[in-house]
N, C-alpha and C positions, 0 to 999 in steps of 0.2 A: 248554804244551809247550816243550820245549827243542830248539833246532836242533841236529841231530846232525852234519850235514856243513856245512862252511864253503863259502860261494859264492865263486868267484874274482872278481877285479876285473872281468874281461871279462863274466862273467855278470851282475854287478850293473849294469855300464854298459849292457849290452843291455836290461835291464829299465827303466832310467831314460832310455832314448833318447827316450821320448815325453813327458818331463817339461818340455821346453823351453817357454818362454813365447812366445805369439804376439803380433805387433804389433796394436795397437788399430785397429779399423776406423773411420776418420773420414770423414764425408761432408760436403758443403756444404749449408747450410741453403737451402731453396727460396725463402725470403722475402728474406733479407739476404745470402746467399752466405757467411756465416761458417762456419768449420769446427766441427763438433759430432759427438758420438757419435750413432749411429743409434738411433731409438726413444726419444729424450729431447728435452725442451724445449730450444730454442735459448737459450743464456745471453745472446746479444747482443740479440735482438728479442723473445723470449718467445712465439714461435709454435710450435705443434705440429700437424702434419698440416693446415696451412693455416688454423688458427684461433688467435686470440690467447688464450692461457691464463694468461699471467703479465704483471704490470705491472713492467717493468724500470726500475730507477732509473738515472739518468745518473751515470756514474762521474766524479768530479772528478779533474782532472790534478794530480799532486803538484807544487806550486810551492815549491821550497826556495830561499829568498832570504836 
C-alpha cells in the first residue's frame, strides 16, 4: 500500500521517542569483584553462579622494548 498522507516531523519524532538505547547493566562478579554483564560467565575468573565453568588463560603483558 502507498502512504497517502505524509507524517510531520513531530509525529515521526514522537513515534521514535522510544528508540533510544539504554545503558548496559554491569554488575560485580561475586568471586573476583570484576565488572561483568549479568547472567554471563566472568571473563576474569571463569565463574558462573558460584561454580568454575571456564579455564581462564593468563593474559601476558605487552612488553615493547
